C-alpha positions as CSV (number, residue, x, y, z in Angstrom):
1,X,0.0,0.0,0.0
2,X,0.9,3.6,-0.4
3,X,0.0,6.8,1.5
4,X,-1.4,9.7,-0.5
5,X,1.5,12.0,-1.5
6,X,1.7,15.3,-3.4
7,X,0.5,15.3,-6.9
8,X,2.8,15.2,-9.9
9,X,0.0,15.2,-12.4
10,X,-0.4,18.1,-14.8
11,X,-2.5,21.1,-14.1
12,X,-2.6,24.5,-15.9
13,X,-0.2,27.4,-15.7
14,X,-1.0,30.5,-17.9
15,X,1.6,31.2,-20.5
16,X,3.4,34.4,-19.5
17,X,5.0,35.2,-22.8
18,X,2.8,33.6,-25.6
19,X,4.2,33.1,-29.1
20,X,2.4,34.7,-32.1
21,X,1.0,31.3,-32.9
22,X,-0.3,30.9,-29.4
23,X,-2.1,34.1,-29.7
24,X,-3.4,33.3,-33.2
25,X,-4.7,29.8,-32.2
26,X,-6.2,31.1,-28.9
27,X,-8.7,33.2,-31.1
28,X,-10.2,29.9,-32.4
29,X,-10.4,27.6,-29.4
30,X,-12.9,27.6,-26.7
31,X,-10.5,27.2,-23.9
32,X,-6.9,28.4,-24.1
33,X,-5.9,25.5,-21.8
34,X,-6.7,23.2,-24.8
35,X,-4.0,24.7,-27.0
36,X,-1.8,21.6,-26.6
37,X,-4.5,19.8,-28.6
38,X,-4.0,22.2,-31.5
39,X,-0.2,21.5,-31.4
40,X,-0.8,17.8,-31.3
41,X,-3.2,18.0,-34.4
42,X,-0.4,20.1,-36.3
43,X,2.2,17.5,-35.6
44,X,-0.1,14.7,-36.8
45,X,-1.1,16.7,-39.9
46,X,2.6,17.2,-40.8
47,X,3.7,13.6,-40.3
48,X,0.8,11.1,-40.5
49,X,-1.1,12.7,-43.4
50,X,2.0,12.9,-45.7
51,X,3.0,9.4,-44.8
52,X,-0.6,8.1,-45.5
53,X,-0.6,9.7,-48.9
54,X,2.9,8.6,-49.7
55,X,1.9,4.9,-49.2
56,X,-0.7,5.1,-51.9
57,X,1.8,6.8,-54.4
58,X,2.4,4.0,-57.2
59,X,6.0,5.1,-57.6
60,X,6.7,4.3,-54.0
61,X,7.6,0.6,-53.9
62,X,10.0,-1.9,-52.4
63,X,12.0,-1.0,-49.4
64,X,11.1,2.7,-49.6
65,X,7.4,1.6,-49.2
66,X,8.1,-0.6,-46.3
67,X,10.1,2.1,-44.5
68,X,7.1,4.5,-44.9
69,X,4.7,1.9,-43.7
70,X,6.9,1.2,-40.7
71,X,7.2,4.7,-39.8
72,X,3.5,5.2,-40.1
73,X,2.8,2.2,-37.9
74,X,5.3,3.2,-35.2
75,X,4.1,6.9,-35.1
76,X,0.4,6.0,-35.2
77,X,0.6,3.1,-32.6
78,X,3.3,4.1,-30.2
79,X,3.8,7.8,-30.4
80,X,0.5,9.6,-31.3
81,X,-2.2,7.1,-30.6
82,X,-2.7,7.6,-26.8
83,X,-2.5,11.4,-26.9
84,X,-4.8,11.6,-30.0
85,X,-7.2,9.1,-28.7
86,X,-7.6,10.8,-25.2
87,X,-7.6,14.2,-26.9
88,X,-10.7,13.0,-28.9
89,X,-12.1,11.9,-25.5
90,X,-11.6,15.4,-24.1
91,X,-13.0,17.1,-27.1
92,X,-16.0,14.8,-27.2
93,X,-17.0,16.3,-23.9
94,X,-15.7,19.9,-24.5
95,X,-15.5,20.8,-28.2
96,X,-12.1,22.2,-29.1
97,X,-13.0,25.1,-31.4
98,X,-15.5,27.9,-30.8
99,X,-19.0,27.7,-32.3
100,X,-18.0,30.3,-35.0
101,X,-15.3,27.9,-36.2
102,X,-17.1,24.6,-35.2
103,X,-16.5,23.2,-38.8
104,X,-12.9,22.9,-37.6
105,X,-14.0,20.2,-35.1
106,X,-14.9,17.9,-38.0
107,X,-11.2,17.9,-39.1
108,X,-10.3,15.6,-36.1
109,X,-13.4,13.4,-36.5
110,X,-13.3,13.0,-40.3
111,X,-9.7,13.5,-41.4
112,X,-7.3,12.8,-38.4
113,X,-9.3,10.2,-36.5
114,X,-9.6,7.6,-39.4
115,X,-5.8,7.5,-39.6
116,X,-5.9,6.0,-36.1
117,X,-8.7,3.5,-36.6
118,X,-11.4,6.0,-35.4
119,X,-14.5,5.6,-37.7
120,X,-16.2,9.0,-37.9
121,X,-18.8,9.7,-35.3
122,X,-18.8,6.2,-33.7
123,X,-16.7,7.1,-30.7
124,X,-18.8,10.2,-30.0
125,X,-22.0,8.3,-30.3
126,X,-20.8,5.4,-28.3
127,X,-19.3,7.5,-25.6
128,X,-21.9,10.1,-25.3
129,X,-24.9,8.4,-26.4
130,X,-24.5,5.2,-24.4
131,X,-21.5,4.8,-22.1
132,X,-22.0,7.9,-20.0
133,X,-25.7,7.7,-19.8
134,X,-25.6,4.0,-18.7
135,X,-22.6,4.3,-16.6
136,X,-21.3,0.7,-17.3
137,X,-24.6,-0.7,-16.1
138,X,-26.6,-3.6,-17.9
139,X,-27.9,-1.3,-20.7
140,X,-24.4,-0.2,-21.5
141,X,-23.6,-2.6,-24.4
142,X,-19.8,-2.3,-23.4
143,X,-20.3,-3.0,-19.9
144,X,-17.7,-5.0,-18.0
145,X,-20.0,-6.0,-15.2
146,X,-20.9,-9.5,-16.6
147,X,-17.3,-10.8,-17.0
148,X,-14.7,-12.2,-14.6
149,X,-12.3,-9.2,-14.8
150,X,-9.2,-11.0,-13.9
151,X,-9.7,-13.6,-16.5
152,X,-7.9,-13.7,-19.9
153,X,-10.7,-15.8,-21.2
154,X,-13.2,-13.3,-19.9
155,X,-11.5,-10.4,-21.7
156,X,-11.2,-12.3,-25.0
157,X,-14.9,-13.0,-24.7
158,X,-15.6,-9.3,-24.1
159,X,-13.2,-8.1,-26.9
160,X,-14.5,-10.7,-29.4
161,X,-18.1,-9.7,-28.8
162,X,-17.2,-6.1,-29.3
163,X,-15.2,-6.6,-32.4
164,X,-18.0,-8.6,-34.0
165,X,-21.2,-7.0,-32.6
166,X,-20.1,-3.7,-31.1
167,X,-21.3,-1.4,-33.7
168,X,-24.6,-3.4,-34.3
169,X,-25.4,-3.4,-30.6
170,X,-24.6,0.4,-30.4
171,X,-27.1,1.1,-33.2
172,X,-29.6,-1.2,-31.5
173,X,-29.2,0.7,-28.2
174,X,-29.5,4.2,-29.9
175,X,-32.7,2.9,-31.6
176,X,-34.2,1.5,-28.4
177,X,-33.6,4.7,-26.6
178,X,-34.9,6.8,-29.5
179,X,-31.6,8.5,-30.0
180,X,-32.2,8.7,-33.7
181,X,-29.9,11.6,-34.6
182,X,-27.0,9.8,-32.9
183,X,-27.8,6.6,-34.6
184,X,-27.9,8.4,-38.0
185,X,-24.5,9.9,-37.2
186,X,-23.0,6.5,-36.4
187,X,-24.4,4.9,-39.4
188,X,-23.3,7.8,-41.6
189,X,-19.7,7.5,-40.1
190,X,-19.4,3.8,-40.5
191,X,-20.8,3.8,-44.1
192,X,-18.5,6.6,-45.2
193,X,-15.5,5.0,-43.7
194,X,-16.2,1.6,-45.3
195,X,-16.8,3.2,-48.7
196,X,-13.5,5.2,-48.6
197,X,-11.5,2.1,-47.5
198,X,-13.1,-0.2,-50.0
199,X,-12.4,2.4,-52.8
200,X,-8.8,2.9,-51.7
201,X,-8.3,-0.8,-51.4
202,X,-9.1,-1.2,-55.1
203,X,-6.4,1.4,-55.8
204,X,-3.7,0.1,-53.4
205,X,-4.6,-2.8,-51.0
206,X,-1.6,-2.9,-49.0
207,X,-1.7,0.8,-48.3
208,X,-5.4,0.6,-47.3
209,X,-4.5,-2.2,-44.9
210,X,-1.7,-0.2,-43.3
211,X,-3.4,3.2,-43.2
212,X,-6.9,2.1,-42.3
213,X,-7.7,-1.4,-41.3
214,X,-4.6,-2.2,-39.2
215,X,-5.2,0.9,-37.0
216,X,-8.8,0.1,-36.9
217,X,-8.1,-3.2,-35.4
218,X,-5.5,-2.0,-32.9
219,X,-7.7,0.9,-31.8
220,X,-10.7,-1.2,-31.1
221,X,-8.5,-3.6,-29.1
222,X,-6.8,-0.8,-27.2
223,X,-10.2,0.9,-26.5
224,X,-11.7,-2.2,-25.0
225,X,-8.5,-3.0,-23.0
226,X,-8.9,0.5,-21.5
227,X,-12.5,0.3,-20.7
228,X,-11.9,-3.1,-19.2
229,X,-9.2,-1.7,-16.9
230,X,-11.0,1.5,-16.0
231,X,-14.0,-0.5,-15.0
232,X,-12.4,-3.6,-13.7
233,X,-13.1,-3.0,-10.0
234,X,-16.9,-2.9,-9.3
235,X,-18.8,-3.2,-6.0
236,X,-21.5,-5.6,-6.9
237,X,-23.6,-4.1,-4.1
238,X,-23.5,-0.6,-5.6
239,X,-22.6,-0.9,-9.4
240,X,-24.1,2.4,-10.1
241,X,-21.7,4.3,-7.7
242,X,-19.1,6.1,-9.8
243,X,-16.7,5.8,-6.9
244,X,-17.0,1.9,-6.8
245,X,-17.5,1.1,-10.4
246,X,-14.3,2.6,-11.8
247,X,-10.6,3.3,-10.8
248,X,-8.4,6.2,-10.5
249,X,-4.6,6.4,-11.3
250,X,-2.6,9.3,-10.1
251,X,1.1,10.3,-10.2
252,X,1.8,8.6,-13.5
253,X,3.7,9.6,-16.7
254,X,0.5,8.4,-18.5
255,X,-1.4,11.4,-17.0
256,X,1.1,13.7,-18.7
257,X,0.9,12.0,-22.0
258,X,-2.8,11.4,-22.1
259,X,-4.4,14.5,-20.5
260,X,-5.1,13.1,-17.1
261,X,-7.1,10.2,-18.4
262,X,-6.2,8.3,-15.1
263,X,-8.8,10.3,-13.2
264,X,-11.6,8.1,-14.5
265,X,-13.7,8.2,-11.3
266,X,-14.0,12.1,-11.3
267,X,-14.5,11.9,-15.0
268,X,-17.8,9.9,-14.5
269,X,-18.8,12.0,-11.6
270,X,-18.2,15.2,-13.6
271,X,-17.8,14.4,-17.3
272,X,-17.5,18.0,-18.4
273,X,-14.6,18.8,-16.0
274,X,-11.7,20.0,-17.8
275,X,-8.8,17.8,-18.0
276,X,-6.5,20.1,-16.3
277,X,-8.7,20.3,-13.2
278,X,-9.0,16.6,-12.3
279,X,-5.9,16.3,-9.9
280,X,-7.0,19.3,-7.9
281,X,-10.7,18.1,-7.9
282,X,-9.6,14.7,-6.6
283,X,-7.6,16.3,-3.8
284,X,-10.6,18.4,-2.8
285,X,-12.8,15.5,-2.5
286,X,-10.4,12.9,-1.4
287,X,-12.5,12.4,1.8
288,X,-15.4,11.3,-0.4
289,X,-13.2,8.7,-2.2
290,X,-12.2,7.3,1.1
291,X,-15.8,7.3,2.5
292,X,-16.9,5.4,-0.7
293,X,-14.1,2.9,-0.6
294,X,-12.8,4.0,-4.0
295,X,-9.9,2.2,-5.7
296,X,-7.1,4.6,-6.4
297,X,-3.5,3.6,-7.6
298,X,-0.3,5.6,-7.5
299,X,2.4,5.3,-10.0
300,X,0.7,2.8,-12.4
301,X,-1.9,3.3,-15.1
302,X,-4.5,1.1,-17.0
303,X,-2.0,-1.0,-19.0
304,X,-0.3,-2.0,-15.8
305,X,-3.8,-2.8,-14.3
306,X,-4.7,-4.9,-17.2
307,X,-1.4,-6.8,-17.2
308,X,-1.6,-7.3,-13.4
309,X,-5.1,-8.7,-13.7
310,X,-4.4,-11.0,-16.5
311,X,-1.4,-12.3,-14.5
312,X,-3.4,-12.3,-11.3
313,X,-0.6,-10.3,-9.6
314,X,-2.9,-8.8,-6.9
315,X,0.3,-8.3,-4.8
316,X,1.5,-5.6,-7.4
317,X,-1.9,-4.0,-7.5
318,X,-1.9,-3.9,-3.7
319,X,1.6,-2.5,-3.7
320,X,0.4,0.5,-5.7
321,X,-2.9,0.9,-3.9
322,X,-3.5,4.2,-2.1
323,X,-4.6,3.7,1.3
324,X,-6.9,6.7,1.6
325,X,-8.0,7.5,5.1
326,X,-6.0,4.5,6.4
327,X,-8.9,2.1,5.6
328,X,-6.8,-1.1,5.4
329,X,-4.3,-2.5,7.7
330,X,-2.2,-4.7,5.3
331,X,-1.8,-5.6,1.6
332,X,-3.7,-8.7,2.3
333,X,-6.7,-6.8,3.1
334,X,-6.4,-4.7,-0.1
335,X,-6.0,-8.0,-2.1
336,X,-9.2,-9.3,-0.8
337,X,-11.0,-6.0,-1.7
338,X,-9.6,-6.0,-5.2
339,X,-10.4,-9.7,-5.7
340,X,-14.0,-9.2,-4.5
341,X,-14.3,-6.1,-6.9
342,X,-13.3,-8.1,-10.0
343,X,-15.9,-11.0,-9.6
344,X,-18.3,-11.4,-12.4
345,X,-21.7,-9.9,-11.7
346,X,-24.7,-12.0,-12.6
347,X,-27.2,-10.5,-15.0
348,X,-30.3,-9.4,-13.3
349,X,-33.2,-11.8,-13.6
350,X,-36.0,-10.6,-15.6
351,X,-39.2,-10.6,-13.6
352,X,-42.5,-11.0,-15.4
353,X,-45.0,-8.3,-14.9
């Protein structure tokens, strides 16, 4: 176990001597604290877009093509994917650009996102239309409740179900709940993406696989891995309690790279809270976290949680567990808590009226 120590996670400090570009870009964004997103989009636009186009050029063949493909895969998977994916998460809740320039928000969704396996509109409709309203409860088609969450077989079942039926079930949910505008957006995005990829595959199949289909598969696996880890520890007696159906990761480099995504409990409690405010918000309400027996880790992030669960290394989870309010007397007590929180929760029985 660990005691709660000072935060090392990023907050916001106003720029004292802004550059000309900073001043220029600030005129377009809703919140100056989000200017790092603009810089990230520029980096991606100057690297990933040219590489994607290069892979479709007929004159680029042999070793040159493979070098470009390798660089594209490396940058897209290991360098930009995390920051871009979690930037999209932030801007899903708080659009990046002002209403007067809202068309610029489409650039991320329809141009940049597809290079990272994000089919247009699907993430938004899934996250805002279903996941947050349902809060990982039974009507959330991506809920982790009904799986043994320290089981590799359980995760493979969860992942396979999502890869095969995820979009279909999302559309079914949006129809059942009469969210027809969101359903239309999801269908439009999926069909547009499919049409573009199929068309480009006839032009250059290897390039289409590298630029679109490979990232699509990787992204959907990573997204489900993330959701599994974020919602791995659930109190079966209170699965609707945000404090006890999610986990928080503090003081980790991941929060610097991915915009404080480790603060998942506070994100579900206050979805519109700005990403720079989560560390302070957590500290202000730490007593409520302790009172609700929340699971908080220090120094590790969701990939660690996933690996430790698959290996059943509860000792390592307990080692990084933050003992808020001195609730637990030993690592063994923490292990017992975490094991209980990963147990599969039975689906509620349907009672005839």
